[in-house]
ZAVEXPA-306696 format. One record per residue (C-alpha): x, y, z; residue number from 1; residue in one letter. Coordinates in steps of 0.2 Angstrom, whole numbers, padded with zeros to 4 digits, m for minus. Example, Ala and Ser with C-alpha at 12.3 -4.5 7.8 and 13.67 -1.06 7.14 Angstrom:
pt c1=0062; c2=m0022; c3=0039; resi=1; resn=A $
pt c1=0068; c2=m0005; c3=0036; resi=2; resn=S $
// end
This chain:
pt c1=0500; c2=m0394; c3=0314; resi=1; resn=M $
pt c1=0494; c2=m0395; c3=0293; resi=2; resn=D $
pt c1=0495; c2=m0408; c3=0283; resi=3; resn=N $
pt c1=0512; c2=m0402; c3=0276; resi=4; resn=T $
pt c1=0519; c2=m0405; c3=0292; resi=5; resn=S $
pt c1=0507; c2=m0422; c3=0294; resi=6; resn=Y $
pt c1=0515; c2=m0427; c3=0278; resi=7; resn=I $
pt c1=0534; c2=m0423; c3=0281; resi=8; resn=A $
pt c1=0533; c2=m0434; c3=0300; resi=9; resn=L $
pt c1=0526; c2=m0447; c3=0292; resi=10; resn=S $
pt c1=0540; c2=m0449; c3=0280; resi=11; resn=K $
pt c1=0553; c2=m0444; c3=0290; resi=12; resn=Q $
pt c1=0547; c2=m0457; c3=0304; resi=13; resn=T $
pt c1=0550; c2=m0471; c3=0292; resi=14; resn=A $
pt c1=0566; c2=m0464; c3=0286; resi=15; resn=L $
pt c1=0573; c2=m0468; c3=0303; resi=16; resn=V $
pt c1=0567; c2=m0484; c3=0305; resi=17; resn=R $
pt c1=0573; c2=m0487; c3=0289; resi=18; resn=E $
pt c1=0593; c2=m0481; c3=0294; resi=19; resn=M $
pt c1=0590; c2=m0492; c3=0310; resi=20; resn=A $
pt c1=0588; c2=m0506; c3=0300; resi=21; resn=M $
pt c1=0601; c2=m0503; c3=0286; resi=22; resn=V $
pt c1=0612; c2=m0500; c3=0302; resi=23; resn=A $
pt c1=0609; c2=m0515; c3=0309; resi=24; resn=N $
pt c1=0611; c2=m0525; c3=0292; resi=25; resn=N $
pt c1=0630; c2=m0518; c3=0291; resi=26; resn=I $
pt c1=0633; c2=m0522; c3=0310; resi=27; resn=A $
pt c1=0629; c2=m0541; c3=0304; resi=28; resn=N $
pt c1=0640; c2=m0541; c3=0291; resi=29; resn=V $
pt c1=0650; c2=m0555; c3=0298; resi=30; resn=N $
pt c1=0636; c2=m0566; c3=0308; resi=31; resn=T $
pt c1=0634; c2=m0580; c3=0301; resi=32; resn=P $
pt c1=0620; c2=m0587; c3=0293; resi=33; resn=A $
pt c1=0611; c2=m0568; c3=0296; resi=34; resn=Y $
pt c1=0599; c2=m0561; c3=0281; resi=35; resn=K $
pt c1=0596; c2=m0544; c3=0278; resi=36; resn=G $
pt c1=0583; c2=m0534; c3=0281; resi=37; resn=E $
pt c1=0572; c2=m0519; c3=0272; resi=38; resn=D $
pt c1=0557; c2=m0509; c3=0276; resi=39; resn=S $
pt c1=0540; c2=m0509; c3=0268; resi=40; resn=L $
pt c1=0533; c2=m0493; c3=0266; resi=41; resn=F $
pt c1=0518; c2=m0487; c3=0256; resi=42; resn=T $
pt c1=0511; c2=m0471; c3=0250; resi=43; resn=Q $
pt c1=0491; c2=m0470; c3=0254; resi=44; resn=Y $
pt c1=0480; c2=m0455; c3=0248; resi=45; resn=L $
pt c1=0467; c2=m0447; c3=0255; resi=46; resn=V $
pt c1=0455; c2=m0436; c3=0244; resi=47; resn=K $
pt c1=0455; c2=m0416; c3=0250; resi=48; resn=V $
pt c1=0440; c2=m0413; c3=0250; resi=49; resn=Q $
pt c1=0435; c2=m0395; c3=0248; resi=50; resn=T $
pt c1=0427; c2=m0380; c3=0238; resi=51; resn=E $
pt c1=0441; c2=m0368; c3=0237; resi=52; resn=D $
pt c1=0447; c2=m0379; c3=0224; resi=53; resn=R $
pt c1=0441; c2=m0384; c3=0208; resi=54; resn=I $
pt c1=0451; c2=m0399; c3=0206; resi=55; resn=L $
pt c1=0451; c2=m0414; c3=0218; resi=56; resn=T $
pt c1=0468; c2=m0415; c3=0226; resi=57; resn=D $
pt c1=0475; c2=m0429; c3=0236; resi=58; resn=S $
pt c1=0487; c2=m0432; c3=0250; resi=59; resn=L $
pt c1=0501; c2=m0445; c3=0251; resi=60; resn=A $
pt c1=0505; c2=m0452; c3=0267; resi=61; resn=F $
pt c1=0520; c2=m0463; c3=0269; resi=62; resn=T $
pt c1=0514; c2=m0478; c3=0279; resi=63; resn=R $
pt c1=0526; c2=m0490; c3=0287; resi=64; resn=D $
pt c1=0521; c2=m0511; c3=0284; resi=65; resn=L $
pt c1=0534; c2=m0520; c3=0292; resi=66; resn=G $
pt c1=0550; c2=m0530; c3=0287; resi=67; resn=T $
pt c1=0554; c2=m0539; c3=0273; resi=68; resn=M $
pt c1=0567; c2=m0552; c3=0276; resi=69; resn=R $
pt c1=0579; c2=m0558; c3=0261; resi=70; resn=N $
pt c1=0580; c2=m0574; c3=0260; resi=71; resn=M $
pt c1=0595; c2=m0578; c3=0248; resi=72; resn=D $
pt c1=0606; c2=m0593; c3=0253; resi=73; resn=E $
pt c1=0623; c2=m0581; c3=0261; resi=74; resn=G $
pt c1=0639; c2=m0585; c3=0256; resi=75; resn=R $
pt c1=0648; c2=m0603; c3=0263; resi=76; resn=F $
pt c1=0665; c2=m0603; c3=0272; resi=77; resn=Q $
pt c1=0675; c2=m0615; c3=0277; resi=78; resn=S $
pt c1=0681; c2=m0618; c3=0295; resi=79; resn=T $
pt c1=0690; c2=m0633; c3=0295; resi=80; resn=G $
pt c1=0678; c2=m0637; c3=0309; resi=81; resn=N $
pt c1=0670; c2=m0653; c3=0311; resi=82; resn=T $
pt c1=0655; c2=m0649; c3=0320; resi=83; resn=L $
pt c1=0652; c2=m0632; c3=0310; resi=84; resn=D $
pt c1=0639; c2=m0635; c3=0296; resi=85; resn=M $
pt c1=0629; c2=m0624; c3=0283; resi=86; resn=A $
pt c1=0614; c2=m0628; c3=0274; resi=87; resn=I $
pt c1=0612; c2=m0628; c3=0255; resi=88; resn=H $
pt c1=0593; c2=m0622; c3=0248; resi=89; resn=G $
pt c1=0580; c2=m0623; c3=0260; resi=90; resn=K $
pt c1=0580; c2=m0628; c3=0278; resi=91; resn=G $
pt c1=0582; c2=m0625; c3=0297; resi=92; resn=Y $
pt c1=0591; c2=m0637; c3=0312; resi=93; resn=F $
pt c1=0580; c2=m0639; c3=0324; resi=94; resn=V $
pt c1=0584; c2=m0632; c3=0341; resi=95; resn=V $
pt c1=0578; c2=m0636; c3=0359; resi=96; resn=E $
pt c1=0573; c2=m0621; c3=0371; resi=97; resn=T $
pt c1=0565; c2=m0617; c3=0385; resi=98; resn=P $
pt c1=0551; c2=m0609; c3=0374; resi=99; resn=D $
pt c1=0547; c2=m0624; c3=0363; resi=100; resn=G $
pt c1=0556; c2=m0627; c3=0346; resi=101; resn=P $
pt c1=0564; c2=m0615; c3=0339; resi=102; resn=Q $
pt c1=0574; c2=m0614; c3=0320; resi=103; resn=Y $
pt c1=0592; c2=m0609; c3=0314; resi=104; resn=T $
pt c1=0603; c2=m0609; c3=0299; resi=105; resn=R $
pt c1=0615; c2=m0606; c3=0310; resi=106; resn=K $
pt c1=0625; c2=m0620; c3=0310; resi=107; resn=G $
pt c1=0639; c2=m0617; c3=0322; resi=108; resn=H $
pt c1=0640; c2=m0629; c3=0334; resi=109; resn=F $
pt c1=0648; c2=m0639; c3=0348; resi=110; resn=R $
pt c1=0650; c2=m0651; c3=0362; resi=111; resn=L $
pt c1=0644; c2=m0648; c3=0379; resi=112; resn=D $
pt c1=0652; c2=m0659; c3=0394; resi=113; resn=Q $
pt c1=0638; c2=m0672; c3=0391; resi=114; resn=D $
pt c1=0646; c2=m0676; c3=0375; resi=115; resn=G $
pt c1=0629; c2=m0667; c3=0367; resi=116; resn=Q $
pt c1=0627; c2=m0657; c3=0353; resi=117; resn=L $
pt c1=0621; c2=m0639; c3=0355; resi=118; resn=V $
pt c1=0621; c2=m0621; c3=0348; resi=119; resn=T $
pt c1=0634; c2=m0608; c3=0356; resi=120; resn=N $
pt c1=0623; c2=m0604; c3=0368; resi=121; resn=E $
pt c1=0621; c2=m0622; c3=0375; resi=122; resn=G $
pt c1=0605; c2=m0625; c3=0363; resi=123; resn=R $
pt c1=0601; c2=m0645; c3=0361; resi=124; resn=P $
pt c1=0602; c2=m0648; c3=0340; resi=125; resn=V $
pt c1=0587; c2=m0660; c3=0339; resi=126; resn=L $
pt c1=0585; c2=m0676; c3=0327; resi=127; resn=T $
pt c1=0572; c2=m0681; c3=0314; resi=128; resn=T $
pt c1=0567; c2=m0691; c3=0332; resi=129; resn=D $
pt c1=0567; c2=m0677; c3=0340; resi=130; resn=N $
pt c1=0578; c2=m0681; c3=0352; resi=131; resn=Q $
pt c1=0594; c2=m0673; c3=0357; resi=132; resn=P $
pt c1=0612; c2=m0680; c3=0349; resi=133; resn=L $
pt c1=0624; c2=m0687; c3=0360; resi=134; resn=F $
pt c1=0643; c2=m0694; c3=0356; resi=135; resn=F $
pt c1=0652; c2=m0705; c3=0369; resi=136; resn=A $
pt c1=0669; c2=m0699; c3=0377; resi=137; resn=P $
pt c1=0679; c2=m0711; c3=0365; resi=138; resn=N $
pt c1=0671; c2=m0704; c3=0350; resi=139; resn=E $
pt c1=0684; c2=m0693; c3=0339; resi=140; resn=A $
pt c1=0678; c2=m0696; c3=0321; resi=141; resn=K $
pt c1=0663; c2=m0686; c3=0319; resi=142; resn=I $
pt c1=0656; c2=m0688; c3=0299; resi=143; resn=D $
pt c1=0639; c2=m0678; c3=0295; resi=144; resn=I $
pt c1=0633; c2=m0684; c3=0276; resi=145; resn=S $
pt c1=0625; c2=m0672; c3=0266; resi=146; resn=R $
pt c1=0607; c2=m0679; c3=0269; resi=147; resn=D $
pt c1=0611; c2=m0676; c3=0289; resi=148; resn=G $
pt c1=0617; c2=m0693; c3=0293; resi=149; resn=S $
pt c1=0628; c2=m0693; c3=0307; resi=150; resn=V $
pt c1=0640; c2=m0708; c3=0312; resi=151; resn=S $
pt c1=0656; c2=m0709; c3=0322; resi=152; resn=T $
pt c1=0668; c2=m0725; c3=0321; resi=153; resn=E $
pt c1=0658; c2=m0734; c3=0332; resi=154; resn=N $
pt c1=0643; c2=m0732; c3=0318; resi=155; resn=G $
pt c1=0629; c2=m0722; c3=0314; resi=156; resn=P $
pt c1=0624; c2=m0709; c3=0331; resi=157; resn=V $
pt c1=0605; c2=m0701; c3=0325; resi=158; resn=G $
pt c1=0601; c2=m0691; c3=0308; resi=159; resn=K $
pt c1=0598; c2=m0672; c3=0310; resi=160; resn=L $
pt c1=0583; c2=m0665; c3=0306; resi=161; resn=R $
pt c1=0578; c2=m0652; c3=0294; resi=162; resn=L $
pt c1=0561; c2=m0642; c3=0293; resi=163; resn=V $
pt c1=0555; c2=m0627; c3=0279; resi=164; resn=Q $
pt c1=0539; c2=m0618; c3=0282; resi=165; resn=F $
pt c1=0526; c2=m0612; c3=0271; resi=166; resn=D $
pt c1=0531; c2=m0591; c3=0275; resi=167; resn=N $
pt c1=0548; c2=m0588; c3=0281; resi=168; resn=E $
pt c1=0543; c2=m0572; c3=0281; resi=169; resn=Q $
pt c1=0531; c2=m0576; c3=0295; resi=170; resn=D $
pt c1=0545; c2=m0583; c3=0306; resi=171; resn=M $
pt c1=0549; c2=m0570; c3=0322; resi=172; resn=K $
pt c1=0568; c2=m0567; c3=0324; resi=173; resn=K $
pt c1=0573; c2=m0570; c3=0341; resi=174; resn=V $
pt c1=0590; c2=m0570; c3=0350; resi=175; resn=A $
pt c1=0608; c2=m0578; c3=0343; resi=176; resn=H $
pt c1=0602; c2=m0581; c3=0324; resi=177; resn=G $
pt c1=0586; c2=m0593; c3=0331; resi=178; resn=L $
pt c1=0567; c2=m0591; c3=0323; resi=179; resn=F $
pt c1=0551; c2=m0597; c3=0331; resi=180; resn=K $
pt c1=0534; c2=m0597; c3=0322; resi=181; resn=T $
pt c1=0514; c2=m0605; c3=0325; resi=182; resn=D $
pt c1=0518; c2=m0613; c3=0309; resi=183; resn=Q $
pt c1=0520; c2=m0631; c3=0306; resi=184; resn=L $
pt c1=0536; c2=m0638; c3=0301; resi=185; resn=P $
pt c1=0539; c2=m0648; c3=0286; resi=186; resn=Q $
pt c1=0554; c2=m0661; c3=0283; resi=187; resn=D $
pt c1=0564; c2=m0655; c3=0271; resi=188; resn=V $
pt c1=0562; c2=m0670; c3=0257; resi=189; resn=P $
pt c1=0582; c2=m0669; c3=0251; resi=190; resn=K $
pt c1=0593; c2=m0661; c3=0265; resi=191; resn=P $
pt c1=0610; c2=m0654; c3=0258; resi=192; resn=D $
pt c1=0622; c2=m0650; c3=0273; resi=193; resn=I $
pt c1=0639; c2=m0648; c3=0271; resi=194; resn=Q $
pt c1=0648; c2=m0653; c3=0287; resi=195; resn=Q $
pt c1=0666; c2=m0638; c3=0290; resi=196; resn=G $
pt c1=0657; c2=m0625; c3=0282; resi=197; resn=M $
pt c1=0647; c2=m0611; c3=0288; resi=198; resn=L $
pt c1=0633; c2=m0601; c3=0279; resi=199; resn=E $
pt c1=0641; c2=m0582; c3=0279; resi=200; resn=G $
pt c1=0629; c2=m0567; c3=0280; resi=201; resn=S $
pt c1=0619; c2=m0560; c3=0262; resi=202; resn=N $
pt c1=0621; c2=m0543; c3=0266; resi=203; resn=V $
pt c1=0632; c2=m0534; c3=0253; resi=204; resn=E $
pt c1=0640; c2=m0519; c3=0263; resi=205; resn=P $
pt c1=0644; c2=m0508; c3=0246; resi=206; resn=V $
pt c1=0624; c2=m0510; c3=0243; resi=207; resn=V $
pt c1=0618; c2=m0505; c3=0263; resi=208; resn=E $
pt c1=0632; c2=m0490; c3=0264; resi=209; resn=I $
pt c1=0626; c2=m0484; c3=0246; resi=210; resn=T $
pt c1=0604; c2=m0490; c3=0255; resi=211; resn=K $
pt c1=0612; c2=m0477; c3=0269; resi=212; resn=M $
pt c1=0618; c2=m0461; c3=0260; resi=213; resn=I $
pt c1=0601; c2=m0460; c3=0252; resi=214; resn=A $
pt c1=0590; c2=m0462; c3=0264; resi=215; resn=I $
pt c1=0601; c2=m0447; c3=0275; resi=216; resn=H $
pt c1=0600; c2=m0439; c3=0257; resi=217; resn=R $
pt c1=0581; c2=m0442; c3=0258; resi=218; resn=S $
pt c1=0579; c2=m0434; c3=0277; resi=219; resn=Y $
pt c1=0587; c2=m0420; c3=0275; resi=220; resn=D $
pt c1=0577; c2=m0415; c3=0260; resi=221; resn=S $
pt c1=0560; c2=m0419; c3=0272; resi=222; resn=V $
pt c1=0569; c2=m0407; c3=0283; resi=223; resn=T $
pt c1=0572; c2=m0396; c3=0273; resi=224; resn=K $
pt c1=0554; c2=m0397; c3=0267; resi=225; resn=M $
pt c1=0546; c2=m0395; c3=0283; resi=226; resn=I $
pt c1=0557; c2=m0378; c3=0287; resi=227; resn=E $
pt c1=0551; c2=m0368; c3=0270; resi=228; resn=E $
pt c1=0535; c2=m0371; c3=0276; resi=229; resn=E $
pt c1=0537; c2=m0365; c3=0292; resi=230; resn=N $
pt c1=0545; c2=m0350; c3=0284; resi=231; resn=Q $
pt c1=0531; c2=m0348; c3=0271; resi=232; resn=R $
pt c1=0518; c2=m0351; c3=0285; resi=233; resn=Q $
pt c1=0524; c2=m0336; c3=0296; resi=234; resn=R $
pt c1=0527; c2=m0323; c3=0280; resi=235; resn=K $
pt c1=0506; c2=m0328; c3=0277; resi=236; resn=A $
pt c1=0503; c2=m0325; c3=0297; resi=237; resn=I $
pt c1=0513; c2=m0310; c3=0295; resi=238; resn=T $
pt c1=0505; c2=m0304; c3=0279; resi=239; resn=A $
pt c1=0484; c2=m0306; c3=0286; resi=240; resn=L $
pt c1=0491; c2=m0299; c3=0303; resi=241; resn=T $
pt c1=0496; c2=m0283; c3=0293; resi=242; resn=R $
pt c1=0479; c2=m0283; c3=0280; resi=243; resn=I $
pt c1=0467; c2=m0286; c3=0295; resi=244; resn=T $
pt c1=0476; c2=m0272; c3=0306; resi=245; resn=S $
// end
């Protein structure tokens, strides 16, 4: 396979991955606290060493560097649910899992049958003491202040823990809006939690659809280039065959 085909295929591979990422963003437009993702690509040059050319040419291959997560805050949506919480500014709730503590901004919580505050999937949400938060059966009025302090009509219950990290891009996405990381969590000095609200996705549908159209056009362009290069090679082979015969 010649260099032109290698370059085209590297570009096509990158575009396929980018299209998948855009499609995933669009699919999560209504997912609470979802952060849009973008592909990171670069072109690296390879010098062509040949005596047949006067000028030194370079080949530009597309290299997939990874994923960049958009950490902008999504719009807040009022739900009226006492146990829904949105984080303004930096911070993640700490969730206990079988694989150790994981982190989320998706504050759609509920009480399980034991009166424990859990995620929608049943994972305990931890306090500043790294303990689950329990409510008595007769506690009906739950108040959550902006600093994370939780109280009921019977008095204080605990304080939700919010943590932050030096490099949010290094956090690995798990399932159900959870993240994990080997970084050391740091307590948010001034938590800002809003009760009865959920942070929405920060994906802009119009922007993502525009990206999808641009990717599709780029892919078609690369495909056309491959077809034209294939035709050029066929003609060149045919002409050389006639000359040698």
